[in-house]
TIKE-254072 format. One record per residue (C-alpha): residue number from 0; residue in one letter; x, y, z. Coordinates in steps of 0.25 Angstrom, whole numbers, plus 5000, padded with zeros to 4 digits. Each point is the difference from the previous one (the first is absolute). Last residue first. Layout:
<recs>
<rec num="NUM" residu="A" u="X" v="Y" w="Z"/>
...
</recs>
This chain:
<recs>
<rec num="256" residu="Y" u="5151" v="5140" w="4863"/>
<rec num="255" residu="K" u="5003" v="4990" w="5011"/>
<rec num="254" residu="L" u="4994" v="4986" w="5003"/>
<rec num="253" residu="A" u="5001" v="4994" w="5014"/>
<rec num="252" residu="L" u="4986" v="5005" w="5004"/>
<rec num="251" residu="H" u="4995" v="4991" w="4988"/>
<rec num="250" residu="K" u="5004" v="4988" w="5007"/>
<rec num="249" residu="P" u="4991" v="5003" w="5011"/>
<rec num="248" residu="D" u="4988" v="4999" w="4991"/>
<rec num="247" residu="P" u="4993" v="5014" w="5001"/>
<rec num="246" residu="K" u="4988" v="5001" w="5010"/>
<rec num="245" residu="R" u="4987" v="5005" w="4992"/>
<rec num="244" residu="L" u="4996" v="5014" w="5002"/>
<rec num="243" residu="R" u="4990" v="5005" w="5010"/>
<rec num="242" residu="K" u="5006" v="5012" w="5006"/>
<rec num="241" residu="S" u="4999" v="5008" w="4987"/>
<rec num="240" residu="L" u="4985" v="4997" w="5001"/>
<rec num="239" residu="P" u="4999" v="5008" w="5012"/>
<rec num="238" residu="H" u="5005" v="5013" w="4993"/>
<rec num="237" residu="E" u="5013" v="5005" w="5005"/>
<rec num="236" residu="R" u="4998" v="5011" w="4990"/>
<rec num="235" residu="K" u="5013" v="4999" w="4993"/>
<rec num="234" residu="R" u="4998" v="4985" w="5001"/>
<rec num="233" residu="L" u="4987" v="5001" w="4992"/>
<rec num="232" residu="E" u="5007" v="5008" w="4989"/>
<rec num="231" residu="A" u="5011" v="4990" w="4999"/>
<rec num="230" residu="L" u="4990" v="4989" w="4998"/>
<rec num="229" residu="V" u="4993" v="5008" w="4989"/>
<rec num="228" residu="L" u="5014" v="5002" w="4994"/>
<rec num="227" residu="Q" u="5003" v="4985" w="5001"/>
<rec num="226" residu="A" u="4987" v="4997" w="4992"/>
<rec num="225" residu="V" u="5004" v="5010" w="4990"/>
<rec num="224" residu="E" u="5014" v="4992" w="4999"/>
<rec num="223" residu="R" u="4993" v="4987" w="4999"/>
<rec num="222" residu="A" u="4990" v="5005" w="4989"/>
<rec num="221" residu="G" u="5012" v="5006" w="4992"/>
<rec num="220" residu="L" u="5007" v="4987" w="5000"/>
<rec num="219" residu="Q" u="4988" v="4991" w="4996"/>
<rec num="218" residu="N" u="4996" v="5009" w="4989"/>
<rec num="217" residu="L" u="4992" v="5013" w="5002"/>
<rec num="216" residu="H" u="4989" v="5006" w="4992"/>
<rec num="215" residu="T" u="4999" v="5015" w="4996"/>
<rec num="214" residu="D" u="5012" v="5002" w="4990"/>
<rec num="213" residu="D" u="4996" v="4989" w="4991"/>
<rec num="212" residu="R" u="5009" v="4996" w="4988"/>
<rec num="211" residu="V" u="4997" v="4986" w="4995"/>
<rec num="210" residu="G" u="5006" v="4990" w="4991"/>
<rec num="209" residu="V" u="4994" v="4993" w="4987"/>
<rec num="208" residu="P" u="5000" v="4987" w="5007"/>
<rec num="207" residu="Y" u="4995" v="5005" w="5013"/>
<rec num="206" residu="N" u="4995" v="4988" w="5008"/>
<rec num="205" residu="P" u="5011" v="4991" w="4994"/>
<rec num="204" residu="H" u="5011" v="5009" w="5005"/>
<rec num="203" residu="L" u="5013" v="5005" w="4992"/>
<rec num="202" residu="G" u="4995" v="5001" w="4986"/>
<rec num="201" residu="P" u="4997" v="5014" w="5000"/>
<rec num="200" residu="A" u="5007" v="5009" w="5010"/>
<rec num="199" residu="I" u="4994" v="5000" w="5014"/>
<rec num="198" residu="H" u="4997" v="5013" w="5008"/>
<rec num="197" residu="M" u="4989" v="4998" w="5011"/>
<rec num="196" residu="F" u="5006" v="5008" w="5011"/>
<rec num="195" residu="R" u="5012" v="4999" w="5010"/>
<rec num="194" residu="L" u="5011" v="4999" w="4989"/>
<rec num="193" residu="A" u="4994" v="5013" w="4995"/>
<rec num="192" residu="S" u="5005" v="5007" w="5013"/>
<rec num="191" residu="D" u="5015" v="4997" w="4996"/>
<rec num="190" residu="R" u="4999" v="5006" w="4986"/>
<rec num="189" residu="D" u="4992" v="5013" w="5004"/>
<rec num="188" residu="G" u="5007" v="5004" w="5012"/>
<rec num="187" residu="M" u="5001" v="4993" w="5013"/>
<rec num="186" residu="A" u="4997" v="5012" w="5009"/>
<rec num="185" residu="Q" u="4987" v="5002" w="4992"/>
<rec num="184" residu="F" u="4996" v="4986" w="5004"/>
<rec num="183" residu="Y" u="5000" v="5003" w="5014"/>
<rec num="182" residu="E" u="4995" v="5014" w="5000"/>
<rec num="181" residu="R" u="4988" v="4996" w="4991"/>
<rec num="180" residu="T" u="4998" v="4988" w="5010"/>
<rec num="179" residu="V" u="4999" v="5008" w="5012"/>
<rec num="178" residu="V" u="4993" v="5012" w="4994"/>
<rec num="177" residu="E" u="4989" v="4992" w="4994"/>
<rec num="176" residu="M" u="5000" v="4990" w="5013"/>
<rec num="175" residu="D" u="4996" v="5011" w="5009"/>
<rec num="174" residu="I" u="4997" v="4991" w="5012"/>
<rec num="173" residu="F" u="4988" v="5005" w="5008"/>
<rec num="172" residu="E" u="4995" v="4995" w="5014"/>
<rec num="171" residu="V" u="4986" v="5008" w="5000"/>
<rec num="170" residu="K" u="4997" v="5014" w="5005"/>
<rec num="169" residu="E" u="4988" v="5000" w="4992"/>
<rec num="168" residu="R" u="5002" v="5014" w="4994"/>
<rec num="167" residu="Q" u="5015" v="4998" w="4998"/>
<rec num="166" residu="A" u="4999" v="4987" w="4994"/>
<rec num="165" residu="V" u="4988" v="5005" w="4991"/>
<rec num="164" residu="E" u="5009" v="5012" w="4995"/>
<rec num="163" residu="R" u="5012" v="4991" w="4998"/>
<rec num="162" residu="V" u="4991" v="4990" w="4991"/>
<rec num="161" residu="L" u="4995" v="5012" w="4992"/>
<rec num="160" residu="P" u="5015" v="5005" w="4998"/>
<rec num="159" residu="A" u="5003" v="4986" w="4994"/>
<rec num="158" residu="Y" u="4988" v="5001" w="4990"/>
<rec num="157" residu="P" u="5007" v="5007" w="4989"/>
<rec num="156" residu="H" u="5010" v="4989" w="5000"/>
<rec num="155" residu="T" u="5010" v="5002" w="4989"/>
<rec num="154" residu="H" u="5011" v="5008" w="5006"/>
<rec num="153" residu="K" u="5012" v="4998" w="4991"/>
<rec num="152" residu="I" u="5012" v="4993" w="5004"/>
<rec num="151" residu="T" u="5013" v="5009" w="5000"/>
<rec num="150" residu="N" u="5014" v="4996" w="4998"/>
<rec num="149" residu="E" u="5002" v="4998" w="4985"/>
<rec num="148" residu="G" u="4990" v="5008" w="4994"/>
<rec num="147" residu="D" u="4985" v="4999" w="5004"/>
<rec num="146" residu="F" u="5000" v="4986" w="5004"/>
<rec num="145" residu="Y" u="4987" v="4992" w="5000"/>
<rec num="144" residu="R" u="5000" v="4989" w="5010"/>
<rec num="143" residu="R" u="4986" v="5000" w="5006"/>
<rec num="142" residu="T" u="5000" v="5002" w="5015"/>
<rec num="141" residu="I" u="4993" v="4992" w="5010"/>
<rec num="140" residu="P" u="4986" v="5004" w="5004"/>
<rec num="139" residu="S" u="4998" v="5008" w="5013"/>
<rec num="138" residu="M" u="4998" v="4992" w="5012"/>
<rec num="137" residu="L" u="4990" v="4998" w="5011"/>
<rec num="136" residu="I" u="5002" v="4991" w="5012"/>
<rec num="135" residu="P" u="4986" v="4997" w="5006"/>
<rec num="134" residu="E" u="5000" v="4994" w="5014"/>
<rec num="133" residu="A" u="4989" v="4990" w="5005"/>
<rec num="132" residu="G" u="4989" v="5003" w="5010"/>
<rec num="131" residu="A" u="4989" v="4997" w="4990"/>
<rec num="130" residu="K" u="4996" v="5014" w="5000"/>
<rec num="129" residu="R" u="5014" v="5004" w="4997"/>
<rec num="128" residu="V" u="5000" v="4992" w="4987"/>
<rec num="127" residu="D" u="4987" v="5006" w="4995"/>
<rec num="126" residu="N" u="5005" v="5014" w="5003"/>
<rec num="125" residu="I" u="5013" v="4998" w="4992"/>
<rec num="124" residu="F" u="4993" v="4993" w="4989"/>
<rec num="123" residu="Q" u="4989" v="5011" w="4999"/>
<rec num="122" residu="S" u="5011" v="5011" w="5001"/>
<rec num="121" residu="L" u="5007" v="4993" w="4988"/>
<rec num="120" residu="N" u="4987" v="5000" w="4992"/>
<rec num="119" residu="E" u="4996" v="5014" w="5003"/>
<rec num="118" residu="K" u="5014" v="5005" w="4995"/>
<rec num="117" residu="Y" u="4999" v="4992" w="4987"/>
<rec num="116" residu="Q" u="4985" v="5004" w="4998"/>
<rec num="115" residu="Q" u="5005" v="5015" w="5001"/>
<rec num="114" residu="P" u="5011" v="4998" w="4990"/>
<rec num="113" residu="T" u="4991" v="4993" w="4991"/>
<rec num="112" residu="T" u="5002" v="4985" w="4998"/>
<rec num="111" residu="Y" u="5004" v="4993" w="4987"/>
<rec num="110" residu="R" u="4999" v="4985" w="5000"/>
<rec num="109" residu="D" u="4991" v="4996" w="4988"/>
<rec num="108" residu="K" u="5002" v="5014" w="4994"/>
<rec num="107" residu="K" u="5014" v="4998" w="4996"/>
<rec num="106" residu="H" u="5004" v="5014" w="4995"/>
<rec num="105" residu="E" u="5000" v="5006" w="5013"/>
<rec num="104" residu="S" u="5010" v="4991" w="5006"/>
<rec num="103" residu="E" u="5001" v="5007" w="5014"/>
<rec num="102" residu="D" u="4993" v="4988" w="5007"/>
<rec num="101" residu="N" u="5008" v="4990" w="4993"/>
<rec num="100" residu="H" u="5014" v="5004" w="5006"/>
<rec num="99" residu="G" u="4994" v="5005" w="5012"/>
<rec num="98" residu="F" u="4998" v="4990" w="5011"/>
<rec num="97" residu="Q" u="5008" v="4995" w="5012"/>
<rec num="96" residu="I" u="4993" v="4995" w="5013"/>
<rec num="95" residu="V" u="5007" v="4991" w="5010"/>
<rec num="94" residu="V" u="4989" v="4995" w="5009"/>
<rec num="93" residu="Y" u="5005" v="4995" w="5014"/>
<rec num="92" residu="D" u="4993" v="4991" w="5010"/>
<rec num="91" residu="D" u="4999" v="5004" w="5015"/>
<rec num="90" residu="A" u="4985" v="4997" w="5000"/>
<rec num="89" residu="Q" u="4996" v="4990" w="4989"/>
<rec num="88" residu="L" u="4997" v="5002" w="4985"/>
<rec num="87" residu="T" u="4993" v="4988" w="4994"/>
<rec num="86" residu="E" u="4987" v="5007" w="4994"/>
<rec num="85" residu="M" u="5008" v="5013" w="4998"/>
<rec num="84" residu="I" u="5009" v="4994" w="4990"/>
<rec num="83" residu="N" u="4989" v="4994" w="4992"/>
<rec num="82" residu="A" u="4993" v="5014" w="5000"/>
<rec num="81" residu="W" u="5012" v="5006" w="4994"/>
<rec num="80" residu="R" u="5001" v="4990" w="4989"/>
<rec num="79" residu="G" u="4985" v="5001" w="4997"/>
<rec num="78" residu="E" u="5002" v="5003" w="4985"/>
<rec num="77" residu="E" u="4994" v="5015" w="5002"/>
<rec num="76" residu="I" u="5010" v="5003" w="5012"/>
<rec num="75" residu="F" u="5013" v="4995" w="4993"/>
<rec num="74" residu="T" u="4994" v="5007" w="4987"/>
<rec num="73" residu="R" u="4999" v="5013" w="5007"/>
<rec num="72" residu="T" u="5014" v="5000" w="5007"/>
<rec num="71" residu="S" u="5006" v="4996" w="4987"/>
<rec num="70" residu="R" u="5003" v="4986" w="4995"/>
<rec num="69" residu="G" u="5008" v="4996" w="4988"/>
<rec num="68" residu="N" u="5007" v="4989" w="5006"/>
<rec num="67" residu="M" u="4996" v="4995" w="5014"/>
<rec num="66" residu="A" u="5004" v="5002" w="5014"/>
<rec num="65" residu="R" u="4994" v="4990" w="5010"/>
<rec num="64" residu="N" u="5013" v="4996" w="5006"/>
<rec num="63" residu="D" u="4997" v="4993" w="5013"/>
<rec num="62" residu="V" u="5013" v="5001" w="5009"/>
<rec num="61" residu="T" u="4999" v="4991" w="5012"/>
<rec num="60" residu="I" u="5008" v="5004" w="5012"/>
<rec num="59" residu="G" u="5002" v="4991" w="5012"/>
<rec num="58" residu="E" u="5010" v="4992" w="4993"/>
<rec num="57" residu="D" u="5010" v="5011" w="4999"/>
<rec num="56" residu="F" u="5000" v="5011" w="4989"/>
<rec num="55" residu="F" u="5009" v="5003" w="4988"/>
<rec num="54" residu="V" u="4994" v="4990" w="4990"/>
<rec num="53" residu="A" u="4988" v="5008" w="4996"/>
<rec num="52" residu="F" u="5008" v="5012" w="4996"/>
<rec num="51" residu="P" u="5006" v="4991" w="4988"/>
<rec num="50" residu="V" u="4986" v="4999" w="4994"/>
<rec num="49" residu="G" u="4994" v="5013" w="5004"/>
<rec num="48" residu="W" u="5011" v="5007" w="4991"/>
<rec num="47" residu="G" u="4992" v="4995" w="4988"/>
<rec num="46" residu="T" u="5008" v="4991" w="4990"/>
<rec num="45" residu="E" u="5002" v="5000" w="4985"/>
<rec num="44" residu="P" u="5009" v="4989" w="4997"/>
<rec num="43" residu="Y" u="4990" v="4994" w="4997"/>
<rec num="42" residu="D" u="4987" v="5003" w="4994"/>
<rec num="41" residu="K" u="4996" v="4986" w="4995"/>
<rec num="40" residu="I" u="5003" v="4995" w="5014"/>
<rec num="39" residu="E" u="4989" v="5008" w="5006"/>
<rec num="38" residu="K" u="5003" v="5012" w="5008"/>
<rec num="37" residu="I" u="4998" v="5004" w="5015"/>
<rec num="36" residu="A" u="4997" v="5015" w="5001"/>
<rec num="35" residu="M" u="5007" v="5012" w="5005"/>
<rec num="34" residu="T" u="5003" v="5007" w="4987"/>
<rec num="33" residu="S" u="4988" v="4994" w="4994"/>
<rec num="32" residu="D" u="4990" v="5008" w="5009"/>
<rec num="31" residu="G" u="4997" v="5001" w="5015"/>
<rec num="30" residu="A" u="4994" v="4994" w="5013"/>
<rec num="29" residu="M" u="5010" v="4992" w="5008"/>
<rec num="28" residu="Y" u="4995" v="4994" w="5013"/>
<rec num="27" residu="I" u="5010" v="4997" w="5011"/>
<rec num="26" residu="T" u="4994" v="4990" w="5009"/>
<rec num="25" residu="T" u="5003" v="4997" w="5015"/>
<rec num="24" residu="K" u="5000" v="4987" w="5007"/>
<rec num="23" residu="D" u="4999" v="5001" w="5015"/>
<rec num="22" residu="T" u="4986" v="4995" w="5000"/>
<rec num="21" residu="A" u="5005" v="4987" w="4994"/>
<rec num="20" residu="M" u="5011" v="4999" w="5010"/>
<rec num="19" residu="A" u="4990" v="5002" w="5012"/>
<rec num="18" residu="A" u="4991" v="4989" w="4994"/>
<rec num="17" residu="Q" u="5012" v="4990" w="4999"/>
<rec num="16" residu="S" u="5003" v="5003" w="5014"/>
<rec num="15" residu="A" u="4986" v="4998" w="5004"/>
<rec num="14" residu="L" u="5000" v="4987" w="4993"/>
<rec num="13" residu="L" u="5013" v="4995" w="5006"/>
<rec num="12" residu="A" u="4994" v="5004" w="5014"/>
<rec num="11" residu="A" u="4988" v="4992" w="4997"/>
<rec num="10" residu="G" u="5008" v="4988" w="4996"/>
<rec num="9" residu="T" u="5009" v="5000" w="5012"/>
<rec num="8" residu="V" u="4988" v="5001" w="5009"/>
<rec num="7" residu="I" u="4993" v="4989" w="4993"/>
<rec num="6" residu="L" u="5012" v="4991" w="5000"/>
<rec num="5" residu="H" u="5003" v="5003" w="5015"/>
<rec num="4" residu="K" u="4985" v="4997" w="5003"/>
<rec num="3" residu="L" u="5002" v="4986" w="4993"/>
<rec num="2" residu="K" u="5013" v="4997" w="5007"/>
<rec num="1" residu="R" u="4993" v="5004" w="5014"/>
<rec num="0" residu="M" u="4989" v="4990" w="4996"/>
</recs>
């Protein structure tokens, strides 16, 4: 009888421990466009920066990347993608919000969002997340890589100032990735920064037999570096997520740069 009671107590304790571990889980949702999204094999080596970002964290963090190619704030709402996040969002989760590339594409009526709609949608996202007891992290869109001369990247995001306006008004955690990435790639210059974007000569890759020169979308190297830039910004702010990183393999601590 004592042995049976011991087994019952032990089993109950184990279940309680497992339940506690389950409640300790935190999810980082990612809402955005193609520059953040997971890609299909047919599109490789194009890579959204959310893909390498997902492996930075400890086992208590799950990164749920809901970003999707071609989406603006408007279409993300209309297609029910935002509602789907809100259905599973829990208190103390995080939602990274980065839109702009498609909202500002006035010639693409299927995705274009007026400046006022764009600001209202971002505010809605922020307030919805807060009402759920979670934390929004707002970002401006990453830069496009269009050089104006040898050393200066053009400003190609007319909606970037609108994100800054919303961030200031809503007093939300904000990372100005348009500035961060523009300065980062600008410092490399035209030649080296091109190695981070979708520049492939004809005949080199089976997915792009006639080649591609795309200064909006990142390849694997560019995506990893942009993800590292996001992490660096979180560290600067001493954000709680910067304390939840995976533990490095001890053998990596013996390496040098």
